[in-house]
C-alpha positions as CSV (number, residue, x, y, z in Angstrom):
1,M,0.0,0.0,0.0
2,E,2.8,2.4,0.8
3,Q,4.4,1.8,-2.6
4,E,1.1,2.5,-4.4
5,K,0.7,5.8,-2.4
6,I,4.2,6.9,-3.3
7,Y,3.6,6.2,-7.0
8,N,0.3,8.2,-7.0
9,E,1.9,11.2,-5.4
10,A,4.7,11.1,-8.0
11,I,2.4,11.3,-11.0
12,D,-0.4,13.6,-9.6
13,G,1.4,16.9,-10.5
14,D,2.7,15.9,-13.9
15,E,-0.6,14.8,-15.6
16,G,1.0,11.9,-17.2
17,F,4.4,13.5,-18.2
18,A,7.6,12.3,-16.8
19,P,10.2,15.0,-16.0
20,G,13.3,14.9,-18.1
21,D,15.5,16.7,-20.7
22,G,12.7,16.6,-23.4
23,Y,10.1,18.2,-21.1
24,P,9.8,22.0,-21.6
25,S,10.7,24.1,-18.6
26,C,8.5,27.3,-18.4
27,E,9.9,28.3,-15.0
28,G,6.7,29.8,-13.7
29,E,5.6,31.4,-17.0
30,S,3.0,30.2,-19.5
31,C,4.4,27.9,-22.1
32,A,2.4,29.8,-24.7
33,N,5.0,32.6,-24.4
34,V,7.7,30.2,-25.7
35,A,5.6,29.3,-28.6
36,D,4.9,33.0,-29.4
37,E,8.6,33.8,-29.3
38,T,9.3,31.0,-31.7
39,G,6.6,32.1,-34.1
40,G,7.9,35.6,-34.1
41,A,11.4,34.5,-35.0
42,T,10.0,32.5,-37.9
43,D,8.1,35.5,-39.3
44,T,11.3,37.7,-39.2
45,M,13.2,35.1,-41.2
46,A,10.4,35.0,-43.8
47,D,10.4,38.8,-44.2
48,A,14.2,38.8,-44.7
49,S,14.0,36.2,-47.4
50,A,11.3,38.1,-49.2
51,A,13.4,41.2,-49.3
52,E,16.2,39.5,-51.2
53,P,15.7,39.3,-55.1
54,S,14.9,35.9,-56.4
55,A,16.7,34.1,-59.2
56,A,13.7,34.6,-61.4
57,D,13.8,38.3,-60.9
58,E,17.5,38.5,-61.8
59,H,16.9,36.4,-64.9
60,A,14.0,38.8,-66.0
61,A,16.2,41.8,-65.5
62,E,19.0,40.2,-67.5
63,I,16.6,39.4,-70.3
64,A,15.4,43.0,-70.3
65,R,19.0,44.3,-70.6
66,W,19.8,42.1,-73.5
67,Q,16.5,43.0,-75.3
68,D,17.4,46.7,-74.9
69,K,20.9,46.1,-76.3
70,Y,19.5,44.1,-79.2
71,L,17.0,46.9,-80.1
72,R,19.7,49.5,-79.9
73,L,22.1,47.5,-82.2
74,Q,19.3,46.9,-84.7
75,A,18.5,50.6,-84.8
76,E,22.2,51.5,-85.3
77,F,22.6,48.9,-88.1
78,D,19.4,50.2,-89.9
79,N,20.8,53.8,-89.7
80,Y,24.2,52.6,-91.0
81,R,22.5,50.8,-93.9
82,K,20.4,53.8,-94.9
83,R,23.5,56.1,-94.7
84,T,25.6,53.8,-96.8
85,L,22.9,53.6,-99.5
86,R,22.5,57.4,-99.5
87,E,26.3,57.9,-99.8
88,K,26.5,55.4,-102.7
89,M,23.7,57.1,-104.6
90,E,25.4,60.5,-104.0
91,L,28.7,59.1,-105.2
92,V,27.1,57.7,-108.5
93,Q,25.4,61.0,-109.1
94,T,28.4,63.1,-108.3
95,G,30.7,60.9,-110.5
96,G,28.3,61.1,-113.4
97,R,28.1,64.9,-113.0
98,D,31.9,65.3,-113.0
99,V,32.2,63.2,-116.2
100,L,29.4,65.2,-118.0
101,L,31.0,68.5,-117.0
102,A,34.3,67.3,-118.5
103,M,32.6,66.3,-121.7
104,L,30.7,69.6,-122.2
105,P,33.8,71.6,-123.4
106,V,34.5,68.9,-125.9
107,R,31.0,69.2,-127.3
108,D,31.5,72.9,-127.5
109,D,34.6,72.4,-129.6
110,V,32.8,69.9,-131.9
111,Q,30.0,72.5,-132.4
112,R,32.5,75.2,-133.3
113,A,34.3,72.7,-135.7
114,V,30.9,72.0,-137.4
115,A,30.2,75.7,-137.8
116,A,33.7,76.3,-139.2
117,M,33.3,73.5,-141.8
118,E,30.2,75.2,-143.1
119,K,32.0,78.5,-143.7
120,S,35.6,77.3,-144.7
121,D,37.0,75.2,-147.5
122,D,40.5,74.9,-145.8
123,V,40.8,71.2,-145.3
124,E,44.1,71.4,-143.5
125,A,42.7,73.9,-140.9
126,L,39.7,71.7,-140.4
127,R,41.8,68.6,-140.0
128,A,44.0,70.4,-137.4
129,G,40.9,71.5,-135.5
130,V,39.4,68.0,-135.3
131,L,42.8,66.6,-134.2
132,L,42.8,69.2,-131.3
133,I,39.3,68.1,-130.3
134,S,40.3,64.5,-130.3
135,Q,43.3,65.2,-128.1
136,K,41.3,67.3,-125.7
137,F,38.7,64.5,-125.4
138,T,41.4,61.9,-124.8
139,E,43.0,64.1,-122.1
140,A,39.6,64.6,-120.4
141,L,39.1,60.8,-120.2
142,R,42.7,60.2,-119.0
143,Q,42.2,62.7,-116.1
144,R,39.3,60.5,-114.9
145,G,41.3,57.2,-115.1
146,V,40.2,56.1,-118.6
147,T,43.0,54.9,-120.8
148,E,43.1,53.2,-124.1
149,I,44.1,49.5,-124.3
150,E,47.0,49.1,-126.6
151,V,46.7,45.7,-128.4
152,A,47.9,46.2,-132.0
153,G,50.7,43.8,-132.9
154,K,50.6,42.1,-129.4
155,E,49.7,38.6,-128.4
156,F,45.9,38.1,-128.3
157,D,44.8,38.4,-124.6
158,P,41.2,37.3,-124.0
159,D,41.2,39.2,-120.7
160,L,41.5,42.5,-122.6
161,S,40.3,41.8,-126.1
162,E,37.5,40.0,-128.0
163,A,38.3,38.3,-131.2
164,V,35.7,39.1,-133.9
165,A,37.6,37.6,-136.9
166,R,40.7,35.6,-137.9
167,F,43.0,36.5,-140.7
168,A,45.8,34.6,-142.4
169,A,48.8,36.8,-141.6
170,G,51.7,34.4,-141.8
171,E,53.7,32.8,-139.1
172,E,55.1,36.0,-137.6
173,M,51.6,37.3,-136.8
174,K,50.0,34.0,-135.8
175,G,48.1,34.5,-132.5
176,K,48.7,38.2,-132.6
177,V,46.3,41.2,-133.1
178,V,46.4,42.1,-136.7
179,D,43.8,44.9,-136.6
180,T,41.6,46.7,-134.1
181,V,37.9,47.0,-135.1
182,Q,36.9,48.8,-131.9
183,T,39.2,50.4,-129.3
184,G,39.1,49.1,-125.8
185,Y,39.4,51.1,-122.6
186,M,40.5,50.6,-119.0
187,L,39.1,52.4,-116.0
188,G,41.9,52.2,-113.5
189,E,42.9,48.5,-113.3
190,K,39.6,47.2,-114.7
191,V,38.4,46.8,-118.2
192,L,35.8,49.4,-119.1
193,R,35.3,48.1,-122.6
194,F,36.9,45.1,-124.3
195,A,38.8,45.8,-127.6
196,K,37.3,44.1,-130.6
197,V,40.2,42.8,-132.7
198,V,41.2,40.7,-135.7
199,V,43.6,37.8,-134.8
200,G,46.2,36.4,-137.2
201,E,46.4,32.7,-137.9
């Protein structure tokens, strides 16, 4: 009986809980306060993590930066393309204008020669006038990089000339240019017009 009484006294104050390390010690305060403090700490950590940018936000910002850079590059390239086309058109127009201005004095000389032929019978003077016009015209072309292709008596070169006929000219002129039907011209280092020639065979 005494053992049963001691056992009952031991478990009356604990309501079924045995004291030990796992049992919470409230030390005279409500255990609810401990739970409240723990809950408050959890909320603070949640707020701190919410303040930090997430990986998705960083990716979205990076995508926005690259899209902005792409749009800027596209606009710059479009402006460059338009500017280049405009400069090419201006270059073609300016180049054509320069050539035409150089040809106008030659045309003036031709008109004066035609008027002189109607009034004069001096063949030698007319011949000299036409020769001067031809030289002036050749010089105007030379100043703009146009030069005549010299092919007479040389080996036929298909890169410079076009053979329009063949002529039996003996062994010495075989494969060489015997006659020039149409003069060829170079513009700088490029062929402006191929020479049309007769090749010996």
